[in-house]
ZAMARGU-4260 file (C-alpha; in steps of 0.2 Angstrom, whole numbers, plus 5000, padded with zeros to 4 digits):
<rodrens>
0) 4983/4942/4869 | 4997/4936/4858 | 4993/4921/4845 | 4998/4904/4847 | 5013/4904/4839
5) 5020/4917/4849 | 5015/4908/4864 | 5023/4891/4858 | 5039/4901/4855 | 5040/4910/4871
10) 5037/4893/4879 | 5050/4885/4869 | 5063/4898/4873 | 5060/4896/4891 | 5061/4878/4891
15) 5078/4878/4881 | 5085/4891/4890 | 5103/4888/4897 | 5106/4888/4916 | 5088/4888/4920
20) 5085/4885/4938 | 5079/4869/4942 | 5062/4874/4950 | 5057/4884/4934 | 5062/4869/4923
25) 5052/4857/4932 | 5037/4868/4932 | 5038/4872/4914 | 5038/4853/4910 | 5023/4851/4921
30) 5012/4864/4911 | 5019/4858/4893 | 5000/4852/4891 | 4990/4863/4899 | 4986/4878/4888
35) 4976/4887/4902 | 4992/4887/4912 | 5003/4892/4895 | 4993/4906/4892 | 4992/4914/4909
40) 5011/4912/4910 | 5016/4917/4894 | 5000/4927/4886 | 5007/4944/4893 | 5021/4952/4902
45) 5020/4958/4921 | 5017/4978/4919 | 5017/4990/4934 | 5002/4997/4942 | 4998/5009/4956
50) 5011/4999/4968 | 5023/4992/4955 | 5025/4976/4947 | 5016/4962/4956 | 5013/4943/4951
55) 5011/4923/4957 | 5029/4916/4959 | 5033/4905/4944 | 5042/4901/4925 | 5035/4914/4912
60) 5034/4932/4907 | 5018/4934/4917 | 5026/4928/4933 | 5037/4933/4947 | 5055/4925/4943
65) 5072/4930/4942 | 5071/4934/4924 | 5057/4947/4925 | 5066/4955/4940 | 5082/4954/4929
70) 5070/4964/4916 | 5064/4975/4928 | 5081/4979/4934 | 5087/4982/4917 | 5075/4994/4913
75) 5079/5006/4928 | 5097/5005/4923 | 5095/5010/4906 | 5084/5024/4912 | 5098/5028/4924
80) 5111/5028/4912 | 5103/5042/4903 | 5105/5053/4918 | 5121/5066/4922 | 5135/5054/4931
85) 5132/5063/4947 | 5115/5057/4947 | 5118/5039/4942 | 5132/5036/4954 | 5121/5040/4969
90) 5115/5022/4967 | 5101/5011/4971 | 5094/5006/4989 | 5087/4988/4990 | 5077/4980/5003
95) 5066/4963/5003 | 5053/4956/5013 | 5049/4938/5021 | 5042/4930/5005 | 5050/4915/4994
100) 5064/4921/4983 | 5062/4940/4991 | 5082/4940/4995 | 5086/4931/4980 | 5077/4945/4970
105) 5084/4958/4978 | 5102/4952/4975 | 5098/4947/4957 | 5093/4965/4956 | 5111/4972/4963
110) 5119/4960/4950 | 5110/4968/4935 | 5114/4987/4943 | 5131/4982/4943 | 5133/4974/4927
115) 5129/4994/4922 | 5142/5000/4935 | 5128/5006/4946 | 5130/5003/4966 | 5118/4996/4976
120) 5116/4999/4995 | 5107/4981/4999 | 5099/4978/5017 | 5108/4963/5027 | 5092/4956/5030
125) 5072/4959/5027 | 5067/4976/5031 | 5050/4987/5030 | 5045/4995/5015 | 5044/5012/5025
130) 5063/5010/5030 | 5068/5006/5013 | 5058/5024/5008 | 5067/5031/5022 | 5084/5023/5017
135) 5082/5031/4999 | 5081/5049/5007 | 5095/5044/5020 | 5107/5038/5010 | 5103/5051/4995
140) 5102/5037/4983 | 5094/5040/4965 | 5081/5025/4968 | 5075/5012/4979 | 5068/4994/4975
145) 5059/4985/4987 | 5054/4967/4984 | 5038/4962/4991 | 5019/4958/4988 | 5014/4966/5003
150) 4998/4959/5009 | 4995/4946/4996 | 4995/4927/4998 | 5011/4917/4999 | 5010/4912/4981
155) 5014/4931/4975 | 5030/4943/4975 | 5031/4959/4970 | 5044/4973/4965 | 5042/4991/4969
160) 5052/5005/4962 | 5056/5021/4972 | 5061/5039/4966 | 5074/5051/4973 | 5061/5058/4985
165) 5059/5042/4993 | 5041/5040/4984 | 5035/5026/4973 | 5039/5032/4954 | 5023/5042/4949
170) 5016/5038/4931 | 5027/5049/4921 | 5043/5040/4928 | 5036/5023/4929 | 5030/5023/4910
175) 5047/5029/4905 | 5054/5014/4914 | 5042/5003/4908 | 5046/5007/4889 | 5065/5003/4893
180) 5059/4988/4901 | 5050/4983/4886 | 5065/4985/4875 | 5073/4972/4882 | 5071/4958/4870
185) 5079/4944/4876 | 5077/4941/4897 | 5091/4927/4896 | 5105/4940/4887 | 5103/4952/4904
190) 5121/4953/4910 | 5123/4953/4929 | 5139/4953/4940 | 5142/4940/4954 | 5141/4946/4972
195) 5160/4944/4973 | 5163/4953/4959 | 5151/4967/4967 | 5162/4967/4982 | 5178/4968/4974
200) 5172/4983/4962 | 5165/4991/4976 | 5148/4990/4968 | 5138/4984/4984 | 5137/4990/5000
205) 5128/4980/5014 | 5118/4991/5025 | 5107/4989/5041 | 5109/4993/5059 | 5116/5011/5053
210) 5099/5015/5045 | 5090/5007/5058 | 5098/5018/5070 | 5094/5033/5059 | 5076/5027/5056
215) 5072/5024/5074 | 5078/5041/5077 | 5067/5050/5066 | 5053/5037/5074 | 5054/5047/5090
220) 5048/5063/5083 | 5031/5054/5078 | 5024/5054/5096 | 5017/5070/5102 | 5014/5069/5121
225) 5028/5060/5129 | 5020/5064/5147 | 5004/5054/5143 | 5015/5038/5137 | 5026/5040/5153
230) 5011/5040/5164 | 4998/5030/5155 | 5008/5020/5142 | 5013/5007/5157 | 4993/5005/5160
235) 4990/5001/5142 | 4989/4984/5137 | 4989/4979/5119 | 4994/4965/5107 | 5005/4967/5093
240) 5008/4955/5078 | 5019/4957/5063 | 5011/4942/5053 | 5027/4933/5049 | 5034/4949/5042
245) 5047/4963/5043 | 5038/4972/5056 | 5047/4961/5069 | 5063/4968/5064 | 5060/4986/5068
250) 5042/4989/5077 | 5045/4982/5094 | 5061/4992/5095 | 5052/5008/5092 | 5038/5004/5103
255) 5051/5001/5118 | 5061/5016/5114 | 5045/5027/5115 | 5040/5019/5131 | 5027/5006/5127
260) 5033/4990/5135 | 5017/4984/5142 | 5012/4972/5126 | 5014/4955/5120 | 5017/4950/5104
265) 5009/4933/5094 | 5025/4923/5095 | 5019/4911/5080 | 5018/4926/5069 | 5034/4933/5074
270) 5042/4920/5066 | 5047/4926/5047 | 5039/4914/5037 | 5034/4914/5020 | 5021/4901/5021
275) 5011/4912/5031 | 5004/4896/5040 | 4993/4904/5053 | 4986/4917/5040 | 4985/4913/5022
280) 4979/4931/5018 | 4991/4942/5028 | 4981/4958/5027 | 4975/4966/5042 | 4959/4971/5034
285) 4953/4954/5035 | 4946/4947/5052 | 4954/4930/5051 | 4971/4940/5051 | 4966/4943/5070
290) 4962/4926/5077 | 4978/4924/5086 | 4980/4941/5092 | 4962/4940/5098 | 4964/4923/5107
295) 4982/4932/5115 | 4971/4947/5119 | 4956/4938/5129 | 4970/4930/5139 | 4979/4946/5144
300) 4965/4956/5145 | 4973/4968/5130 | 4964/4986/5126 | 4970/4984/5109 | 4977/4972/5096
305) 4989/4980/5083 | 4993/4970/5066 | 5005/4976/5052 | 5006/4967/5036 | 5021/4957/5030
310) 5031/4972/5023 | 5024/4984/5037 | 5017/4997/5028 | 4998/4992/5032 | 4991/4992/5049
315) 4974/4986/5056 | 4968/4986/5074 | 4954/4980/5085 | 4949/4985/5101 | 4942/4975/5116
320) 4923/4980/5120 | 4914/4978/5137 | 4909/4961/5133 | 4925/4955/5131 | 4925/4953/5112
325) 4935/4963/5100 | 4929/4974/5086 | 4939/4977/5072 | 4941/4995/5064 | 4941/4999/5048
330) 4956/5009/5038 | 4945/5024/5036 | 4940/5023/5055 | 4960/5021/5061 | 4963/5036/5050
335) 4948/5046/5057 | 4955/5043/5076 | 4973/5047/5072 | 4969/5062/5062 | 4956/5069/5076
340) 4970/5066/5089 | 4983/5073/5079 | 4976/5089/5075 | 4969/5091/5093 | 4986/5088/5100
345) 4994/5101/5089 | 4980/5114/5090 | 4984/5112/5110 | 5002/5114/5108 | 4998/5129/5096
350) 5009/5120/5084 | 4994/5118/5070 | 5001/5129/5055 | 4989/5140/5046 | 4994/5132/5029
355) 4991/5114/5036 | 4986/5101/5023 | 4980/5083/5025 | 4980/5072/5009 | 4969/5056/5007
360) 4964/5046/4991 | 4947/5050/4982 | 4939/5034/4989 | 4944/5037/5008 | 4931/5042/5020
365) 4923/5060/5020 | 4924/5059/5039 | 4941/5064/5039 | 4936/5080/5027 | 4925/5086/5041
370) 4936/5083/5055 | 4951/5093/5044 | 4938/5107/5041 | 4934/5108/5060 | 4952/5111/5063
375) 4954/5123/5049 | 4967/5112/5037 | 4964/5110/5021 | 4960/5091/5013 | 4968/5088/4997
380) 4961/5073/4988 | 4972/5062/4976 | 4971/5045/4963 | 4972/5029/4973 | 4991/5024/4976
385) 5001/5032/4990 | 5013/5038/4977 | 5001/5052/4973 | 5002/5056/4991 | 5021/5057/4989
390) 5020/5068/4975 | 5010/5080/4983 | 5022/5082/5000 | 5035/5084/4987 | 5025/5100/4978
395) 5022/5107/4995 | 5040/5107/5000 | 5045/5114/4983 | 5033/5128/4982 | 5032/5131/5001
400) 5013/5133/5001 | 5007/5120/5014 | 5014/5110/5027 | 5010/5092/5026 | 5001/5085/5042
405) 4994/5068/5038 | 4990/5057/5024 | 4980/5040/5021 | 4972/5028/5011 | 4958/5019/5016
410) 4967/5002/5011 | 4974/5004/5029 | 4989/5015/5024 | 4994/5030/5034 | 5008/5042/5034
415) 5012/5055/5050 | 5029/5062/5047 | 5035/5064/5028 | 5055/5058/5032 | 5046/5043/5024
420) 5037/5044/5008 | 5024/5028/5008 | 5012/5024/5020 | 5022/5018/5037 | 5015/5005/5048
425) 5028/5009/5060 | 5024/5026/5063 | 5005/5021/5062 | 5008/5010/5076 | 5017/5023/5087
430) 5003/5035/5085 | 4989/5022/5088 | 4996/5018/5104 | 4997/5036/5109 | 4978/5038/5105
435) 4975/5023/5114 | 4983/5028/5129 | 4974/5045/5128 | 4957/5037/5129 | 4963/5025/5143
440) 4967/5040/5152 | 4949/5045/5151 | 4942/5026/5154 | 4938/5024/5136 | 4944/5015/5121
445) 4948/5020/5104 | 4932/5013/5098 | 4922/5025/5110 | 4934/5038/5102 | 4928/5035/5087
450) 4911/5034/5092 | 4912/5052/5099 | 4918/5058/5081 | 4903/5050/5074 | 4892/5061/5086
455) 4901/5077/5082 | 4901/5075/5064 | 4888/5061/5058 | 4888/5043/5056 | 4900/5039/5040
460) 4899/5022/5034 | 4910/5014/5019 | 4911/4998/5010 | 4923/4991/4996 | 4915/4977/4984
465) 4928/4969/4974 | 4923/4958/4958 | 4936/4947/4951 | 4941/4944/4934 | 4955/4931/4932
470) 4962/4925/4918 | 4970/4933/4901 | 4953/4939/4897 | 4951/4946/4913 | 4959/4964/4908
475) 4949/4965/4892 | 4932/4961/4902 | 4936/4975/4915 | 4941/4987/4901 | 4923/4982/4891
480) 4914/4984/4909 | 4922/5001/4912 | 4918/5007/4895 | 4899/5001/4897 | 4898/5013/4915
485) 4905/5026/4905 | 4892/5026/4889 | 4878/5022/4900 | 4881/5032/4918 | 4873/5027/4933
490) 4857/5040/4934 | 4851/5036/4951 | 4854/5023/4965 | 4844/5016/4978 | 4831/5029/4973
495) 4843/5044/4975 | 4848/5054/4958 | 4867/5058/4953 | 4871/5075/4957 | 4888/5076/4950
500) 4898/5063/4941 | 4918/5063/4942 | 4927/5054/4926 | 4944/5053/4929 | 4949/5047/4913
505) 4941/5061/4903 | 4946/5074/4918 | 4929/5082/4918 | 4915/5083/4931 | 4897/5084/4925
510) 4883/5089/4937 | 4866/5086/4935 | 4862/5103/4928 | 4873/5100/4913 | 4888/5110/4920
515) 4907/5103/4916 | 4922/5108/4926 | 4940/5100/4925 | 4945/5090/4937 | 4963/5094/4944
520) 4970/5077/4945 | 4981/5066/4933 | 4971/5055/4920 | 4964/5038/4928 | 4952/5024/4923
525) 4941/5030/4939 | 4924/5036/4940 | 4915/5044/4955 | 4896/5047/4958 | 4890/5059/4969
530) 4871/5057/4975 | 4858/5069/4982 | 4859/5061/5001 | 4877/5063/5001 | 4882/5045/4996
535) 4897/5043/4986 | 4901/5028/4973 | 4918/5025/4967 | 4923/5013/4953 | 4940/5008/4948
540) 4951/4995/4942 | 4965/4986/4953 | 4982/4992/4949 | 4989/4976/4955 | 4975/4963/4955
545) 4962/4957/4942 | 4946/4965/4949 | 4936/4980/4950 | 4932/4989/4965 | 4916/4998/4970
550) 4918/5010/4984 | 4903/5016/4993 | 4902/5030/5006 | 4888/5036/5017 | 4883/5048/5029
555) 4867/5047/5040 | 4862/5057/5058 | 4862/5040/5066 | 4872/5023/5067 | 4857/5014/5063
560) 4853/5024/5049 | 4869/5024/5041 | 4871/5005/5042 | 4853/5003/5033 | 4857/5016/5021
565) 4874/5006/5016 | 4866/4989/5015 | 4852/4997/5003 | 4865/5006/4993 | 4875/4989/4991
570) 4860/4979/4987 | 4855/4992/4972 | 4874/4992/4967 | 4874/4973/4965 | 4858/4972/4955
575) 4867/4983/4941 | 4884/4972/4940 | 4887/4958/4931 | 4884/4942/4940 | 4896/4928/4941
</rodrens>
């Protein structure tokens, strides 16, 4: 937290800055006598978390605006200037979503790169995050920039940076870039080049349909049983909604080319509207997000509803039950049915490699581990953030020791084919539709398929509890709480003793008998407890939001027991958490 004099200085610098956009100047004038707003806007600077830089739109160093976008891009440009000329000349791919100022921010980034003689390849219109990841690889650029706040509300926007492999920059590179960003003392002195000058100097190239066609060609490889799609895909009735975002651009084309044509779209949510008027929280893990899809689904008797978030990297689904109502599936449940189908199909086709590997985050379901074990496939756990899954894929390709088969996070992100190095809701839509057709052929639903997995492997239930810590002192409060958990570790919960504690900050696992082993993962402020009844609890501060997340996972012989156990653990955990 900066002192009052520094706060006043920052504010004055912004208020008197030349050529300040009218909307930012108006906001600065309005916040003049509001110390809380001033402190929140200027008391700190936006930083990079697990998924890049994300924040509320507005004026200030702690806000998303053209100046903080220029600052981030200046950091990237300065880092690229340290590279050999051949690397630097590969340029940067840039895409953006449907949010307020996304297109503006994308072109601002191109202008800053151009001032350093770095070429940009910028999409002609909004495109999904996974297609930006693909574009980096397809065009062989050195980096990629995606302007998006993913599934956050309309007040937010964000800035993701991708490396040469198409994955989000891992911590070491991200920290290096952040160091260059922090060296930019005067945000208003950053040089930019106008669009006409960029064109004249050949420092920008507009891309679009050329990359779409190449991406869609790769999407064809995601589906496995094309005969099944041809025979049953026409019978499968489903609803698709892009939630006012980028999925409208490419997902329907992908569905049509695969042979899925018996579907309806939620028309109101197929409009790329930055207000998100039909769903203020455009996150497919929230039930409210499916309200319009459910209405349309009931009218059309749709078997399944599919929603992709605004930048089309996350996918959610709901399945029609015998009573005509729709049951939402969790990210863990969707991942489990996708994984089981994928491995089963590959096994049937004798295409399951001996060195196959699945990668998931440490806070995702252990049902996936049981499924992988059944098929003789290795499970690799990584820290939260899809960049770590992409990092593993890169290692597999470098070392030639494993074949990547599937990657996922419980937060509704999945990757089937590594021609993209981030979660890809377009790929996931293709495979989920095929899995739904597979069960349709047996007069079953996706949810029936999930219950078959529970009957075979046990009933797994997971829940995420988030505690918010807003304001400038939020980060300090979160750090203090994490320190307290380390100073006084949980010994038992719900009457069950802790059998092991993984502390990813120290990189050590401690078991109940006092043994210590080293964890084979990067350092991170995360704790994961294991209990005697196979329950686990993970605690981690969010990388993009002011909140601490508590992840619970249980397993039991029956659905009723699993539900009861999860309820009991949640109640016991709530008693140990600070009350608001």
